[in-house]
C-alpha positions as CSV (number, residue, x, y, z in Angstrom):
1,M,76.5,-186.2,-134.9
2,A,73.9,-187.6,-132.6
3,N,70.2,-186.7,-133.1
4,K,67.3,-186.6,-130.6
5,R,63.5,-186.8,-131.4
6,K,61.4,-183.8,-130.4
7,E,57.7,-183.8,-131.3
8,G,58.4,-186.1,-134.2
9,K,61.4,-184.2,-135.6
10,A,65.1,-184.9,-135.4
11,V,67.0,-182.2,-133.5
12,K,70.7,-181.9,-133.7
13,V,72.5,-182.3,-130.4
14,K,75.4,-180.0,-129.8
15,T,78.8,-181.6,-129.6
16,L,80.9,-181.2,-126.4
17,E,83.1,-178.8,-128.4
18,Q,80.1,-176.6,-129.2
19,I,78.8,-176.7,-125.6
20,L,82.2,-175.6,-124.3
21,Q,82.2,-172.7,-126.7
22,V,78.8,-171.7,-125.4
23,I,80.1,-171.9,-121.8
24,N,83.1,-169.8,-122.8
25,K,80.9,-167.2,-124.4
26,R,78.3,-167.1,-121.6
27,Y,80.4,-167.3,-118.5
28,V,84.0,-166.6,-119.4
29,R,84.4,-164.2,-122.2
30,I,84.3,-160.5,-121.3
31,K,81.9,-158.3,-123.3
32,K,83.7,-156.0,-125.6
33,Q,81.6,-152.9,-124.8
34,E,81.9,-153.4,-121.1
35,K,85.7,-153.9,-121.5
36,K,86.0,-150.7,-123.5
37,N,83.9,-148.6,-121.1
38,N,85.8,-149.8,-118.1
39,N,89.2,-149.2,-119.7
40,I,88.2,-145.6,-120.4
41,V,87.2,-145.2,-116.7
42,L,90.4,-146.9,-115.5
43,Y,92.8,-144.8,-117.6
44,T,91.0,-141.6,-116.9
45,V,90.9,-142.0,-113.1
46,L,94.5,-143.3,-112.8
47,E,96.0,-140.6,-115.0
48,E,94.4,-137.9,-112.9
49,L,95.1,-139.7,-109.5
50,L,98.8,-140.1,-110.3
51,K,99.0,-136.4,-111.1
52,I,97.6,-135.6,-107.7
53,M,99.9,-138.2,-106.0
54,R,102.9,-136.6,-107.6
55,K,101.9,-133.1,-106.4
56,C,101.3,-134.4,-102.9
57,D,104.7,-136.1,-102.4
58,N,108.0,-134.8,-103.8
59,L,109.7,-138.2,-103.2
60,F,107.0,-140.0,-105.2
61,D,107.2,-137.5,-108.0
62,S,111.0,-137.8,-108.1
63,M,110.8,-141.6,-108.4
64,K,109.1,-141.2,-111.9
65,P,106.1,-143.4,-111.2
66,K,105.0,-145.4,-114.2
67,V,101.9,-147.7,-114.3
68,E,102.4,-151.1,-115.8
69,Y,99.2,-152.7,-116.9
70,L,99.6,-156.3,-115.7
71,G,97.5,-159.0,-114.1
72,S,95.0,-161.6,-115.5
73,Y,92.8,-159.0,-117.1
74,F,95.6,-157.5,-119.3
75,D,97.0,-161.0,-120.0
76,G,93.6,-162.1,-121.4
77,L,93.1,-164.6,-118.5
78,R,90.4,-162.9,-116.5
79,V,87.1,-164.8,-116.0
80,G,83.8,-162.9,-115.8
81,Q,83.3,-159.1,-115.5
82,P,86.3,-156.8,-116.0
83,T,85.9,-155.2,-112.6
84,E,89.2,-156.1,-110.9
85,Y,92.6,-154.8,-112.0
86,D,96.2,-155.4,-110.7
87,L,98.4,-152.5,-111.7
88,N,102.1,-152.2,-110.8
89,V,103.4,-148.7,-110.1
90,I,107.0,-148.9,-111.1
91,L,109.2,-146.6,-109.0
92,T,112.8,-145.8,-109.7
93,V,115.2,-145.4,-106.8
94,H,117.9,-142.7,-107.2
95,V,121.0,-144.8,-107.0
96,N,123.2,-146.9,-109.2
97,Y,121.3,-150.1,-109.4
98,N,124.6,-152.1,-109.9
99,K,125.4,-151.2,-106.3
100,I,122.1,-152.5,-104.9
101,M,122.7,-156.0,-103.4
102,L,120.0,-158.6,-103.9
103,E,120.4,-161.7,-101.7
104,S,118.2,-164.8,-102.1
105,Q,115.7,-165.5,-99.4
106,K,113.2,-168.4,-99.1
107,H,111.8,-169.6,-102.5
108,A,111.3,-166.7,-104.9
109,Y,112.0,-164.0,-102.5
110,T,115.0,-161.6,-102.1
111,S,116.3,-159.0,-99.7
112,I,117.3,-155.6,-101.1
113,K,120.3,-154.0,-99.5
114,M,120.7,-150.4,-100.5
115,P,124.1,-148.8,-101.2
116,E,125.8,-146.0,-99.2
117,E,124.7,-143.4,-101.8
118,F,121.1,-144.2,-101.0
119,R,121.6,-143.7,-97.3
120,R,123.1,-140.2,-97.9
121,L,119.9,-139.0,-99.7
122,S,118.0,-138.5,-96.4
123,K,121.0,-136.6,-94.8
124,M,122.0,-134.2,-97.6
125,P,120.0,-130.9,-97.3
126,V,119.4,-130.7,-101.0
127,T,117.8,-134.1,-101.4
128,A,116.2,-134.1,-97.9
129,M,114.2,-131.0,-98.9
130,K,112.9,-132.9,-101.9
131,G,111.3,-135.5,-99.7
132,F,114.2,-138.0,-99.4
133,D,114.2,-137.5,-95.6
134,K,111.4,-140.1,-95.6
135,T,113.8,-142.8,-97.0
136,E,115.6,-142.8,-93.7
137,F,112.8,-145.0,-92.3
138,W,112.8,-147.4,-95.3
139,C,115.8,-149.5,-94.1
140,N,116.9,-151.4,-91.1
141,S,120.4,-151.0,-89.5
142,D,121.8,-153.4,-92.2
143,H,120.4,-151.1,-94.8
144,R,118.0,-153.7,-96.1
145,L,114.8,-152.3,-97.5
146,S,111.7,-152.9,-95.3
147,V,108.5,-154.2,-97.0
148,P,106.1,-152.8,-94.4
149,N,107.8,-149.4,-94.2
150,F,107.9,-149.1,-98.0
151,R,104.2,-150.1,-98.2
152,A,103.3,-147.7,-95.4
153,W,105.0,-144.8,-97.3
154,M,103.1,-145.7,-100.5
155,Q,99.8,-145.9,-98.5
156,G,100.6,-142.4,-97.2
157,V,101.0,-141.1,-100.7
158,V,97.6,-142.6,-101.8
159,D,95.9,-141.3,-98.6
160,A,97.3,-137.8,-99.1
161,A,96.1,-137.6,-102.7
162,L,92.6,-138.9,-101.9
163,Y,92.2,-136.6,-98.9
164,Q,92.8,-133.7,-101.3
165,L,89.4,-134.6,-102.9
166,P,86.1,-133.4,-101.6
167,E,84.0,-136.0,-99.7
168,E,80.4,-136.9,-100.2
169,D,78.5,-139.8,-98.5
170,G,81.8,-141.3,-97.3
171,K,83.4,-141.3,-100.8
172,R,85.9,-139.0,-102.4
173,I,84.8,-137.1,-105.5
174,L,87.2,-136.9,-108.4
175,K,86.3,-134.6,-111.3
176,V,88.0,-135.0,-114.6
177,K,86.7,-132.6,-117.2
178,D,82.9,-133.1,-117.4
179,K,83.0,-136.5,-115.6
180,I,82.6,-137.3,-111.9
181,F,84.0,-140.4,-110.2
182,K,83.3,-141.6,-106.6
183,L,86.2,-143.3,-104.9
184,N,87.2,-145.0,-101.7
185,F,90.2,-147.0,-100.7
186,K,91.8,-149.5,-98.4
187,M,95.0,-151.5,-97.9
188,S,94.9,-155.0,-99.3
189,G,98.0,-157.3,-99.1
190,P,100.8,-155.7,-101.0
191,A,98.4,-153.3,-102.8
192,N,96.5,-150.2,-102.2
193,T,93.0,-151.0,-103.4
194,I,91.0,-148.1,-104.9
195,T,87.3,-148.7,-105.5
196,I,85.7,-146.7,-108.3
197,H,81.9,-146.6,-107.9
198,L,80.2,-146.2,-111.2
199,D,76.7,-146.7,-109.7
200,D,75.1,-148.2,-106.6
201,S,75.7,-151.8,-107.8
202,Y,78.7,-151.6,-110.1
203,V,82.3,-150.9,-108.9
204,I,85.8,-151.3,-110.3
205,D,88.5,-152.4,-107.8
206,V,92.1,-151.3,-108.7
207,D,95.1,-152.7,-106.9
208,L,98.0,-150.3,-107.1
209,V,101.2,-152.3,-106.2
210,P,104.4,-150.2,-105.6
211,T,107.1,-152.1,-107.4
212,L,110.9,-151.9,-108.1
213,R,112.2,-153.1,-111.4
214,F,115.5,-154.8,-112.0
215,E,117.3,-155.9,-115.1
216,L,119.4,-158.8,-116.1
217,P,122.2,-159.7,-115.7
218,K,121.6,-158.6,-112.1
219,I,120.2,-161.5,-110.1
220,P,120.1,-162.3,-106.3
221,L,123.1,-164.0,-104.7
222,R,122.5,-167.7,-104.2
223,T,119.2,-167.6,-105.9
224,Q,117.0,-170.7,-106.2
225,I,115.2,-169.1,-109.2
226,D,115.8,-170.6,-112.6
227,F,117.1,-167.5,-114.3
228,E,118.1,-169.5,-117.4
229,K,114.4,-169.9,-118.1
230,V,114.0,-166.1,-117.7
231,K,116.8,-165.4,-120.1
232,K,115.2,-167.6,-122.8
233,T,112.3,-165.2,-123.1
234,N,114.7,-162.3,-124.1
235,V,112.8,-160.1,-121.6
236,P,115.5,-158.7,-119.3
237,Y,113.2,-156.9,-116.8
238,Y,111.7,-158.4,-113.6
239,F,110.1,-157.0,-110.6
240,A,110.4,-157.0,-106.8
241,V,107.0,-156.7,-105.1
242,P,106.6,-155.8,-101.4
243,K,104.3,-158.7,-100.6
244,P,103.8,-159.4,-96.8
245,S,105.5,-162.5,-95.5
246,D,107.1,-163.9,-92.4
247,D,110.2,-161.7,-93.0
248,D,109.7,-157.9,-93.2
249,F,112.8,-157.7,-95.5
250,S,111.8,-160.3,-98.1
251,W,110.5,-159.1,-101.4
252,R,108.8,-161.4,-103.8
253,L,110.3,-161.5,-107.3
254,A,107.8,-161.6,-110.2
255,F,108.1,-162.3,-113.9
256,P,104.8,-161.2,-115.5
257,Y,106.3,-160.2,-118.9
258,Q,108.1,-163.5,-119.2
259,E,104.9,-165.4,-118.3
260,R,103.1,-163.4,-121.0
261,Y,105.8,-164.5,-123.4
262,Y,104.9,-168.1,-122.7
263,T,101.1,-167.8,-122.8
264,D,100.6,-165.5,-125.8
265,N,99.8,-166.8,-129.3
266,K,98.8,-170.3,-128.2
267,N,95.3,-170.4,-129.8
268,N,93.0,-172.3,-127.4
269,L,95.4,-172.1,-124.4
270,K,93.8,-169.0,-122.8
271,S,90.3,-170.3,-123.4
272,T,91.3,-173.6,-121.7
273,L,92.9,-171.8,-118.8
274,K,89.9,-169.6,-118.2
275,L,87.6,-172.6,-118.3
276,L,89.7,-174.3,-115.6
277,K,89.4,-171.2,-113.5
278,L,85.6,-171.2,-114.0
279,F,85.6,-174.9,-113.1
280,R,87.6,-174.0,-109.9
281,D,85.0,-171.4,-109.0
282,V,82.0,-173.6,-109.6
283,Q,83.4,-176.5,-107.7
284,E,84.4,-174.1,-104.9
285,F,88.1,-175.1,-104.7
286,D,88.5,-171.8,-102.9
287,K,92.2,-172.2,-101.9
288,L,93.3,-173.0,-105.4
289,A,94.7,-169.6,-106.5
290,S,94.5,-168.5,-110.1
291,Y,98.3,-168.4,-110.2
292,F,98.5,-172.1,-109.3
293,I,96.3,-172.9,-112.3
294,K,98.4,-170.6,-114.5
295,T,101.5,-172.4,-113.3
296,L,100.2,-175.7,-114.5
297,F,99.9,-174.3,-117.9
298,L,103.3,-172.7,-117.9
299,W,104.8,-176.2,-117.2
300,E,102.8,-177.8,-119.9
301,I,103.8,-175.1,-122.4
302,V,107.5,-175.8,-122.0
303,E,106.9,-179.6,-122.1
304,T,105.0,-179.5,-125.4
305,D,105.4,-177.8,-128.8
306,E,103.5,-175.0,-130.5
307,K,101.4,-177.5,-132.5
308,F,100.0,-178.9,-129.3
309,W,98.1,-175.7,-128.5
310,K,97.3,-174.7,-132.1
311,K,96.1,-178.0,-133.4
312,K,94.2,-179.6,-130.5
313,S,90.5,-178.9,-129.9
314,L,89.2,-177.1,-126.8
315,T,87.6,-180.4,-125.7
316,F,90.9,-182.2,-125.8
317,L,92.9,-179.5,-124.1
318,L,90.3,-179.0,-121.3
319,L,90.2,-182.7,-120.5
320,H,94.0,-182.9,-120.8
321,M,94.5,-180.0,-118.3
322,L,91.8,-181.3,-115.9
323,G,93.9,-184.5,-115.9
324,K,97.0,-182.5,-115.1
325,L,95.3,-180.7,-112.3
326,R,94.0,-184.0,-110.9
327,D,97.4,-185.6,-111.0
328,N,99.1,-182.7,-109.3
329,L,96.5,-182.5,-106.6
330,A,96.9,-186.2,-106.0
331,V,100.4,-185.6,-104.8
332,A,99.6,-182.2,-103.3
333,T,102.3,-180.6,-105.4
334,I,102.4,-177.8,-108.1
335,K,106.0,-176.7,-108.5
336,N,106.7,-173.0,-108.8
337,F,107.6,-172.5,-112.5
338,W,110.5,-170.1,-111.7
339,C,111.6,-171.7,-108.5
340,P,111.0,-175.5,-108.8
341,D,112.1,-176.2,-105.2
342,H,109.0,-174.3,-104.0
343,N,105.7,-176.2,-103.8
344,L,102.8,-173.7,-104.4
345,L,100.4,-176.0,-102.6
346,E,102.4,-176.2,-99.4
347,K,99.8,-174.4,-97.3
348,I,96.9,-176.5,-98.5
349,K,96.2,-179.7,-96.5
350,P,97.2,-182.9,-98.4
351,E,93.8,-184.5,-97.6
352,T,92.1,-181.4,-99.1
353,C,94.2,-181.8,-102.3
354,K,93.4,-185.6,-102.4
355,N,89.7,-184.9,-102.0
356,W,89.8,-182.4,-104.9
357,S,91.8,-184.9,-107.0
358,N,89.2,-187.6,-106.5
359,R,86.4,-185.3,-107.4
360,I,88.1,-184.2,-110.6
361,S,88.8,-187.8,-111.5
362,N,85.1,-188.7,-111.2
363,I,84.1,-185.6,-113.1
364,I,86.5,-186.4,-116.0
365,S,85.1,-189.9,-116.2
366,D,81.6,-188.6,-116.3
367,I,82.3,-186.1,-119.1
368,E,84.2,-188.7,-121.1
369,R,81.5,-191.4,-120.6
370,N,78.8,-189.0,-121.9
371,Q,80.9,-187.1,-124.4
372,F,78.9,-188.4,-127.4
373,R,75.8,-189.8,-125.7
374,D,74.9,-186.7,-123.7
375,P,77.6,-184.0,-124.0
376,S,75.4,-181.5,-122.1
377,T,76.5,-183.4,-119.0
378,V,79.5,-181.0,-118.9
379,N,77.2,-178.1,-118.0
380,K,76.7,-179.1,-114.4
381,Y,80.4,-178.9,-113.7
382,F,80.9,-175.4,-115.3
383,S,77.8,-173.5,-114.3
384,K,75.2,-173.3,-111.6
385,Q,72.6,-173.9,-114.3
386,T,72.2,-177.3,-115.9
387,N,70.7,-176.2,-119.2
388,N,72.8,-175.1,-122.1
């Protein structure tokens, strides 16, 4: 290990591996106590809020809402403070799912055509009285389920629940036993974002995404998705998410549990992935979504064996995956893991991708050149501070 002289004494210089571990601890790893405290708040507020939502809307109650704790935080891939959560609210439609027709749309999207028995729910007095009259507005004339109408209904349920709560200084007050929580809310993409104010400067944002769950062997007709890859995980469930797109009747299919199957139990994989996300943030590659980075890793997982992730150092894996990111940006292409015909970078200008690729190439060269002579060089690329 290299030494440096300081006031006549030899001082051990940290290796690149040690410096990366420090960066991981300082900027990436979530503090255990903060994680524990936030989880308590999250579970307490959501449990109570779902109870109120079920009381406010008979249809929502009848669909047996169940929260699935998904997203980067629960996958162990979140960088920084545990203050943003993506939670799927799984809703069950009262029909025979075998009669629902899924038909492939562009890329990893599908339309959802409801069967005749669903259309009767809004007409029959018994079910109409239980709130199913609202479902009449969920579909178009071809009985395809509308993304904006479904989201608008869910937003109405959230609104109705929060309007039940007293208001103070523009925030809704939720009391659970001896605790008081201040909330406000807004619509954000496919989700209903609820902000929990713990104090004047610390908030938790929770995205509640209304979601439908399907099970293999049911798949969309003429799908472009590689469902053989899905089957290999032995996880039969997948989700349809009402994500806004150019088509009001296209639902995005998501495979979060299958992705968790691939990324779990891979030693340094998650640390490497989070360091790449931190690198993205520091370098201000603002259009490079976290899911794009995760997809790079999913491809590398299936192209390598278990030993690759369990035996290689964090230094090796980080430089290796930075190289993969550089190479993919050079050709402005990251293939969708589940739907390889889809290029995730299609909306980013090729010249932007090329510029990022060149920057990463120079950064890799600088880190490698100084790996033993001055390993602290890496700090300037992973933090705003240059000292370690």
